[in-house]
N, C-alpha and C positions, 0 to 999 in steps of 0.2 A: 634404467629402461623399465617402463611400466609393463605390468602382466595384469591380464585380465582373467579373474577366475570366474566370473560372472558378469556377461552383458544384458543391458536393458534393450527396449525396443529399438527398432532401427530409425535412423532419421526419417527414411521413406515412409515407414509406418505412421510415425508420428505427423508428418506432414500431410498424409491422406485424412488423418482423423481431423487434423486441424480444419482442412478444406471443407469437410462436412459440416463442422461446426460452424463455420464462417457462413457458409451458404443459408443454413436455416436461421442464424440470428439476422443476416441481413432482411431475410424476408419478413420474420416478424417485427423487427423496428420499422420497417416501411409500413405494416399494416397498421401497428399502433400509431404511427405518424398521421395516418389517413382515417382510423376511426377510433382512436382515442380510447375511451372507458369501454366500449364496447368490444374492441380488441383484446384489451387488458382481462376483462372478465372471461372473454372466450378462452384465452391462454391459460388463465387462472384454473378454470375448470378441467380443462384438457391434460395439463400436466401436474397440477395439486389436488385435483377433486377439489377445490375450495371456491365456494361461490356465494358469500355471506351478503346479505343487505348492503353492508358498506364496508370497505375495506379498512378505513380508518377506525380505530379504536376510541371508544368513548372514554370519559373518566371513570364512569362506573365498570366498565369493562377492565380496565387498568387497574380498578382497586379489588376487582373478582381474582385478578391474578396474583396480587399480593397476599389474598386470602388462602391460596394454594400452596403457598411455599412455607416450611417452617421457618421459625425466626432464625434458626441456625443458618439457613441457606441464604436469608437476607444479609444477615452479619458479614458472611463471608463475601457476599457481593460489594458490600459496602467497604469490606477490608481491601478487596481488589482493586476497587476503584479508587480508593484514596493512594494507594500506590501507583496508580497510573497518574492520578492528577497531581500528585507531588513531582514527579518527575517531568511532566510535562510544563508545570509551573516553572521549574528550575529552568527548563530550555527555553522558556517564553521570556524569562529574565536574560537570557543570555543574548538575547535579540532587543538591540536597542536602535531608537530613532538616532539620524545623526544629520548636523548642521555645522558647516566649516566654511570659513572664507578662506577660499583656495588662492585669490589674489585679491589685491586691495580693490575693494569695491564689488567683490563676485563671490556670491554666496551660493553654495552647493548643498542640497539634504536629500534624505529620503525618510519616508515614514513606511511603517508595516501596518498596513491596513487590512483588517479583517475582510475574507470574502463574505458578501451578502446571505448568501443561502448554500446550503450543502445537503445533499441526499446520502446517507449512509446505508450500506448494505451490509445486512447480519445474516450470514448463513445459517440455516437450520432445517434443512430437509432431512438428513440423514442422521445429525446430532444438533441439538439445541446450543450454539455456540454462543452464548452470551457474552463470553470474553469480547467478542467483536463490536459488542455495544459500547465497552469501556473505551477500547482502542480507538474508535472513530468519533462516536457522539462526544464524548466526555473531552478528548483531545481539540475537537472544533470548539467546544464550549470555553475551554481554557484560552484559546487562541481569540476567542472574541466574537464569535460568529453569531449574528443574531438570530437567523432562523436555520435550525437543523430539524430535519425531519429524518426517519429511517423505517427501513421496511426489512420484514424477515417472513420467511415463508410458514405456513402452518406447520405444525409439527404433531403428526399422529391424528390429522383432522382437525385441529383447532389451535388457537395462540397458543404459542409455547411459553407457559408463565414464568419461567427463569428469565428468557428473553425481555420480556415484556417490562418485568420489573427492573432488570439492569437498563434497557432504555430509558425507561423512566427516572429512576435515580441519576443516571446520567444527565440528564436534563433535556431529553428529545422534546421538541415542540409539536410533533405530528406523528403518531406511530399508525404504520400500516402493516396489516399481515397480508403479505404479497410476496411471492418469491419470483426467483430466475429472471429471464430476460423482460419479462413484463413489468417485473416491479423496476429494473433498471432503466427500460424504455418509459415508463409513467413518470419518474421521477425526473429524467433528462428533458424530455419532450412536453411533459404537462398534458393533463387531460381535463375533462368538465370538473373532476372532483380533487384533483391532485394539482398543485402549483408546481411550475418547472423551477428546478434548481440551477445554480450557476456552476457546480462541481458535483462530483459523484466520487465517492471512496467506500472502501472496504473490499475485502477477498471475496472468492466465491468460485465456482466451478468454472469449467473451461467456457461454458457458456455466457456466463456473467461476465467473465474476462472478456470475451470476445465482442460482447454488447458494450463494454467500457471502450475497447479499442475503437470501435465504428462510430461510437459517440464522441471521441475526443475531437475537439475542435468546436463542435456545437456545445459541449460544457468543457469543463477541466474535469482530469480525474486526478488520483492520487498517484496510482503507476499499475503496471500489467501485474496484477496478483491474482495468478491462476492455481492449479493444483499444487498442494503443498510439495516442497521438497526438502529433503534431509540430506546432510553430508555428516557423516562422522569419520574425523581424522583421529586415529589411535595409532600408539605403539605396543611393546609388550609390557607397559607399565600398568594397563589394565586387562580385563579377562574378557570372554566371549559373551558372558551371560548379559553384561552390563551394555557391550555392542549391540548385541541382538536386541534388547530392550529399548535402546534409543532408535533403532532402525526401525522397528515396527510400530513404535509408539508413534510414529509420523506417518508410516504407510497406511495405518488405518483412516487417515483422512479420507481417502477415495482410492479407486482401483486405477487411478494413472498417476499416483503421487510417487515419484521417484525417491528411492531411498539408497545412497551411496556409502559403502565403508571404503576409506582409504588408509592405507596402512602399510609400514616398512616391515612387519611380521607376517611372512607367510603361516606360521602356525597359527597365529589369530585369525587371520583369514579364513583358514580352512575351518577352525574352531566355531566361528561364527557362522558360517553355511550351516553347520551342524546344529548348532544352538537355536538359529532361527527357525529351523523345522521342529524341534523339540517344542519350542514356545508357541508355535503357531497350531500344535494339537490342544492348547489348553486357553489361548486367548480369545475373549467372547467375541472380539470382532475380527476374527481370522478369517473369514468369507471376505472381506474387504482387504485387508493387510496382506494377506496371502495372496490375493490377485495381483495387488501393487508390486510385492516382492517379484511375483513369478515374471511379470511383464516389464517391468521398470527398475528392479533392483540391480546394481552392480557392486562386484567387489573389485578392487585394484591394488595391487601391491606394487610398493615404489621401492627404490634403494635407498633414498634417506629423506631427511625432513626438508631439503631445499626441493627435490624434485615432488614432494608432496604439496609443498606451497605452489608450485609452477601448475600441478593439475588441478589442484582446489582453484586456481584462480580463472582456468579454463572453464571449469564447470560452472563458477559462479552460482552458487547454490544460496537458496533463500535461508537456509538455516545451516550452520556450521558448528559442530558439537566437536571441540577439541579436547581429546584425552591423551595426553603426551608426557613426557617428564618436564616439558618446558612449554607450555601452552603461551608464554610471552612471545615466543620465536615466531608464532604464526599470527598473533596480534600484531607485531611490529612489522611483519612483512607481508602478509596478505592483503589485497585491495579489493578484491570482487566478492562480497557477500552480502547478505541482507543483515544478517546478525550473526555475531558470534558468541558461543557460550563455551567459557573457559574453565577447564577442568573437570573432573569427573562430579564434583560436589553441586555442580548445577546442571541443567539439561533445558531442551527446547521447551517442554511442558511448563516449566517456570516462567520463560517468557511469553509464552503463549496465553497463561492463566492469570499470575498473579502479581509478578515479580517488580513490573512497573514500566519496564520499556514497550515499545509498541510492538505488536505481533502482526502487523499489516506489512508485508515486506515483499520486494521484487523477486518474481522467478522469470523461468524462461531465459536466463543470462541477461535479464536487466539490470541485474547488480553490476554489471560493467559501466553503467552509467547513471545509476540513480541510487539513494538510499530507501528506506522505507518510510512509512506514514510517521510525520511527527508534528507538532505544533506548527512548525514554521510552513508547513505545505497549506495551512488555512491562510496564510499571510501573503498578501502582494505588497513586494518593495517596491514603492512609487518612488520615484525622484522629484525632485522639483529645484529651480534655479531662481536666482533673484539678483539683479545688478541693482546697486545703489547709489552709484555717483556717475555722472555724465563722463567722466573722463575714463571709467571701465568700460563703459558701453562701447565709446568710441573706439578704444584700444582694441577690444575684443571683435568690433566691427570690422577695423582693418585687416585682421588676418582673417576674419570670415569670408570677406569680399573676396579676396584673392583666391581662397580654397574654393569657392563657388564658381570663381570664373575657370579655374584648373577644370572643373567638373561639366561645365558648359550650363549650370544651373543658373539661369539670369535673372529668375525671379527670386530666388533664394539670396542672390547677390545684392538685389534691390533691397530686400529687407535689411541687410546690413548696412546698405550704402545710405539709406535715409537716416538711420541712426548715426552714423558717421557726420553726415552733414548737420544734424541737428544738435548733436551732443559735442562734435569734435572741432567744430568752428575751421575744418579744413577739407580739402578734397578727398573722395574716397580713393583707396589704392596708394596712399603714402605711407611710405615706408613704416613697418612696425617698429614699436618700442621695446 
């Protein structure tokens, strides 16, 4: 039986906050749809105090960002991007076009076709999250997307050099210094100066996630990626210090980021509660991580590993750090998660920044029905059919004619019947072969 040593915000509290976000985003998107650039500029000034002559960076402005970074930083960005690119290429190679003759004279196939244009959002208001450029822009380019644009908010009143360099190295075709709902709306709806895209990708705060949700259908989206979530699954093979580090390391993303410890050890659970408070005394980002832990942190004690699997699948967390004697037990049994990090020698920060897997992952229980962003998200698997012999057309037509009649689709039936008459030499509706 599970026991809660600490609970997070109630479902009613979360629902109330979500409703406030939903209303504001709906108003902003409608305004951007009506007034385009004028609305985008107004919101940028209001929320980011950012009102430059143009939101799109010139080549000279991009090169200036390179000059602001030390060589070591640029080399590190290149290393991280090579890891992401390499894994994305491996994933792309696993996706192949197919063509097969399923019946004599009947050929079916599919092609993996890149989306024509994608808009990537790179968060950067609190922290310059340059890694999101690798995950979105670079992965889209590996998939073969011809036009990839990217937007990030200003950081401390100007373009964030590291984000801009990461965007450029990843292959971005257009770079915009623009944040929040106004960036999402501009890319999806288009304005006088920003061409609309076919798909939006990238993580963001609750407002960005809600904007993507409301625009889904008008454009495609990768997934619902809201405030960061982390779940640490641990037993007494690890200590409270590493558990607290891994909880707070993700809680610092924002004050609404859930961080949950799930354990079979009541001793570890109690020790972690104490250790979290100790670490908050010296963590530079304690004001954010502490608020997230206070309002959204949870500590849950379970009887055994089987119960932890069940609870973890109910939580369906974005990140799941497994630090137990047998991490493969969870790999082989869990089904609802964004990404697994197996064993104490790996951690969520590795996945977030450099190891090569994609860090744009499902939140708010979306892991029940989708995985994270990957190269396949930028491809449309489009089918085609070809009938190569009269006999095959007539044979399929006979079946199709009778099935259409069962549904009452007489126009559909005639599409089949004309081919039976022309290619079969017999009356439509004859027994199938």
